[in-house]
C-alpha angles and dihedrals in degrees: 000000000000119000128188104184134057131013111325140189122196093350100311135085122261119276117277103065122108124252114260108201096189092051091046096054092047095056116107093235092055093046093051092046091053090049090052088051092052094046092051090049092053094049099051093036092055092049098043093048102036105005097096128061135175110244118218093244097044131054092206122088113249133198114264090228100086089310087285107145091191090067093054094043092050094049093047092048094049091045096050094047091047090050092053093041092055090054091048094048092048088056090046091051089056093048099045096076089058092056109105094185115084092207091058090052090048092054092048092051092046092052090050092047096048096043094046092049093048093046092049088059093044092051089050089053090047092051093049092045095050093043093052093046092047089052090053093050109108106168102066099151096104098026120110099236095190093059093047094048092045091053091051094044096048091046086060092047089051090059089060097045096047090045089054090049090052089051092051091049091049091051092051091048093052093048091047092054090053096043103043115085101152128040097233131041124209134186114275118241114278094235112045092181094064109105091218131036113256093252093049101043110133116247120241114275122206110191117211117245113251119198112198116230114246124210127205118244113258108240114242095211096064110102117246108253092203094055113107117236118252117274113261131179120232113237115238116248 
């Protein structure tokens, strides 16, 4: 999911926001993933329903691509796994915004990146394999051409969609590496103008009133009681 506003990590906003279904289905990544799901469905459906025929000289059903069963098996396997993977990644795309841990988001994006890159290559191999075997097919009298051409065409389309998904995942991974500075994200305080967080606000302090004690000034003209009288001699009688 691509987000444009607020603090983000690996292409999505921080945990805490609600899930907007309409916004989710309109995002380019979701649209391309749904297209990949449909293309995979077309490929393996065409081969499983019309991809095998019974040649005149053999009682066993053979693949319509030059009677090479490996071509049909490979295309069906790649298509089925792609179909299931698209469903799994759609669920993961919904769950990622609720991940508060940046490391979990990183792992989810890495899985998406690696899988999309690998499946782009595998769909390229599938397209080349089916194209080459279709070019070697000579007896086309009883072969359903529409099914064979649809399987080849949508294999090519799958290369593009999975390549775009890999590009989106790479972009989210690069942004995440630049954005993330701490491993865990938490909700910011509700009031950003408060000088102290709510849990650390200082309690009111009422100082007690202290009245200093005053002393009267000692008069300087009072004779010192501790001073000895001057020495006098007693007159003789």
